[in-house]
Backbone as CSV, one residue per row, in Angstrom:
resi,resn,N_x,N_y,N_z,CA_x,CA_y,CA_z,C_x,C_y,C_z
1,MET,-19.366,-57.510,46.025,-18.031,-57.228,46.530,-17.060,-57.200,45.352
2,GLY,-16.198,-56.173,45.296,-15.273,-55.989,44.185,-14.002,-56.806,44.338
3,SER,-13.347,-57.007,43.232,-12.087,-57.732,43.219,-10.976,-56.839,43.754
4,LYS,-9.995,-57.443,44.378,-8.870,-56.644,44.870,-7.918,-56.268,43.734
5,TYR,-8.117,-56.886,42.562,-7.299,-56.565,41.393,-8.122,-55.703,40.442
6,SER,-7.657,-54.513,40.201,-8.360,-53.596,39.314,-7.978,-53.892,37.866
7,THR,-8.956,-53.870,36.988,-8.659,-54.092,35.576,-8.146,-52.823,34.914
8,LYS,-8.464,-51.677,35.476,-7.971,-50.414,34.944,-6.971,-49.852,35.931
9,LYS,-5.757,-49.780,35.501,-4.706,-49.302,36.376,-3.797,-48.382,35.583
10,THR,-3.478,-47.258,36.134,-2.569,-46.334,35.494,-1.158,-46.663,35.938
11,VAL,-0.328,-46.969,34.947,1.056,-47.306,35.236,1.924,-46.192,34.669
12,PRO,2.710,-45.530,35.517,3.577,-44.470,34.988,4.665,-45.066,34.103
13,ILE,4.934,-44.384,33.012,5.956,-44.839,32.085,7.107,-43.861,32.138
14,ALA,8.276,-44.376,32.422,9.468,-43.527,32.485,9.989,-43.325,31.077
15,ILE,10.193,-42.082,30.704,10.758,-41.771,29.403,12.146,-41.217,29.634
16,ARG,13.102,-41.903,29.062,14.494,-41.514,29.265,15.065,-41.048,27.944
17,ARG,15.646,-39.877,27.954,16.317,-39.377,26.758,17.769,-39.811,26.821
18,SER,18.183,-40.515,25.804,19.559,-40.980,25.762,20.317,-40.228,24.683
19,ARG,21.591,-40.517,24.551,22.397,-39.885,23.514,21.867,-40.245,22.125
20,ILE,21.310,-41.424,21.986,20.762,-41.839,20.697,19.644,-40.884,20.292
21,ASP,18.765,-40.536,21.243,17.677,-39.618,20.942,18.200,-38.275,20.463
22,GLU,19.284,-37.827,21.030,19.834,-36.533,20.669,20.412,-36.528,19.258
23,ARG,20.755,-37.712,18.738,21.316,-37.801,17.393,20.239,-37.916,16.331
24,GLN,18.978,-38.003,16.748,17.913,-38.155,15.773,17.663,-36.848,15.050
25,GLY,17.379,-36.980,13.775,17.094,-35.810,12.965,15.633,-35.426,13.068
26,PRO,15.227,-34.422,12.324,13.846,-33.968,12.384,12.845,-35.000,11.897
27,ASP,13.294,-35.966,11.087,12.384,-37.005,10.610,12.335,-38.198,11.561
28,GLY,13.022,-38.125,12.701,12.993,-39.189,13.692,14.028,-40.266,13.489
29,ARG,14.780,-40.193,12.403,15.783,-41.210,12.132,17.118,-40.794,12.715
30,ARG,17.894,-41.771,13.109,19.223,-41.471,13.621,20.137,-41.126,12.466
31,GLY,21.120,-40.345,12.739,22.078,-40.004,11.708,22.624,-38.609,11.937
32,HIS,23.382,-38.161,10.974,24.002,-36.854,11.089,23.039,-35.759,10.670
33,SER,23.290,-34.592,11.157,22.507,-33.438,10.769,22.794,-33.088,9.318
34,SER,21.789,-32.573,8.632,21.979,-32.209,7.232,22.998,-31.096,7.074
35,THR,23.275,-30.359,8.123,24.247,-29.272,8.026,25.673,-29.798,7.930
36,MET,25.873,-31.077,8.174,27.210,-31.656,8.103,27.572,-32.078,6.682
37,TYR,26.629,-32.010,5.766,26.848,-32.476,4.410,26.807,-31.326,3.415
38,GLU,27.564,-31.476,2.340,27.475,-30.550,1.216,26.199,-30.878,0.451
39,ASP,25.761,-29.980,-0.416,24.517,-30.190,-1.165,24.550,-31.466,-2.010
40,ASP,25.682,-31.719,-2.685,25.755,-32.914,-3.533,25.750,-34.191,-2.701
41,GLU,26.357,-34.140,-1.515,26.340,-35.309,-0.623,24.918,-35.579,-0.133
42,TRP,24.204,-34.526,0.217,22.830,-34.672,0.714,21.930,-35.218,-0.405
43,GLU,22.165,-34.769,-1.645,21.400,-35.263,-2.787,21.627,-36.768,-2.965
44,PHE,22.870,-37.215,-2.824,23.191,-38.640,-2.951,22.547,-39.448,-1.825
45,ILE,22.603,-38.946,-0.601,22.006,-39.636,0.542,20.505,-39.821,0.317
46,LYS,19.823,-38.771,-0.119,18.384,-38.858,-0.359,18.074,-39.811,-1.510
47,ALA,18.900,-39.785,-2.564,18.688,-40.691,-3.701,18.863,-42.145,-3.278
48,MET,19.878,-42.425,-2.459,20.092,-43.802,-1.986,18.934,-44.246,-1.088
49,ASP,18.477,-43.353,-0.240,17.364,-43.684,0.651,16.110,-43.992,-0.170
50,ARG,15.851,-43.166,-1.172,14.697,-43.377,-2.041,14.816,-44.719,-2.773
51,TYR,16.025,-45.025,-3.306,16.241,-46.289,-4.011,15.984,-47.479,-3.083
52,LYS,16.507,-47.400,-1.865,16.348,-48.518,-0.925,14.881,-48.730,-0.555
53,ARG,14.137,-47.638,-0.364,12.720,-47.772,-0.033,11.926,-48.334,-1.205
54,GLU,12.150,-47.796,-2.412,11.388,-48.233,-3.584,11.676,-49.677,-3.967
55,ASN,12.910,-50.142,-3.749,13.310,-51.492,-4.148,13.407,-52.465,-2.985
56,LYS,13.037,-51.999,-1.795,13.071,-52.838,-0.581,14.424,-53.514,-0.413
57,ARG,15.480,-52.693,-0.539,16.853,-53.182,-0.435,17.538,-52.474,0.726
58,MET,17.842,-53.209,1.784,18.521,-52.622,2.935,19.985,-52.329,2.616
59,ASN,20.622,-53.229,1.886,22.034,-53.092,1.552,22.230,-53.267,0.047
60,PRO,22.144,-52.167,-0.708,22.317,-52.278,-2.163,23.731,-52.719,-2.526
61,THR,23.839,-53.398,-3.654,25.149,-53.836,-4.145,25.901,-52.638,-4.731
62,CYS,27.176,-52.827,-5.013,27.979,-51.768,-5.639,27.411,-51.381,-6.997
63,VAL,26.899,-52.343,-7.729,26.307,-52.076,-9.039,25.074,-51.180,-8.872
64,GLU,24.271,-51.449,-7.861,23.078,-50.633,-7.607,23.453,-49.215,-7.188
65,VAL,24.491,-49.077,-6.365,24.967,-47.756,-5.947,25.456,-46.981,-7.165
66,LEU,26.186,-47.643,-8.040,26.669,-47.002,-9.263,25.497,-46.543,-10.138
67,ALA,24.451,-47.347,-10.216,23.267,-46.971,-10.996,22.612,-45.714,-10.421
68,VAL,22.563,-45.604,-9.093,22.002,-44.403,-8.457,22.874,-43.200,-8.781
69,LEU,24.184,-43.361,-8.683,25.097,-42.262,-9.019,24.898,-41.803,-10.461
70,LYS,24.801,-42.759,-11.398,24.601,-42.411,-12.806,23.269,-41.714,-13.016
71,SER,22.236,-42.121,-12.250,20.932,-41.474,-12.384,20.980,-40.021,-11.928
72,LEU,21.960,-39.683,-11.091,22.142,-38.312,-10.632,23.008,-37.504,-11.603
73,GLY,23.537,-38.185,-12.635,24.320,-37.486,-13.651,25.828,-37.630,-13.510
74,TYR,26.276,-38.448,-12.575,27.733,-38.637,-12.410,28.259,-39.541,-13.512
75,ARG,29.401,-39.151,-14.092,30.046,-39.938,-15.139,31.532,-40.008,-14.854
76,LYS,32.161,-41.094,-15.311,33.591,-41.257,-15.144,34.308,-40.307,-16.091
77,VAL,35.297,-39.610,-15.561,36.082,-38.680,-16.365,37.446,-39.307,-16.602
78,THR,37.865,-39.352,-17.866,39.161,-39.935,-18.178,40.253,-38.888,-18.002
79,ALA,41.420,-39.329,-17.604,42.552,-38.418,-17.413,43.068,-37.962,-18.761
80,SER,43.446,-36.689,-18.857,43.934,-36.139,-20.147,45.414,-36.302,-20.268
């Protein structure tokens, strides 16, 4: 005689698309579309993301952000 409780049971899973899902980019991460940024802004965003992943830093310091900017070739220009 079998048990009244089945060990294999199919449970339907409801998938709800929310506004958050609609804001996800092609890589699955939330954020703005790349079309909202200029090329230099997108380059900086990717450089910061790469720095954070390589150094396991969720919130880089101002000094670290400045180092990323300098690595991209940005320099302070003095007023003439």
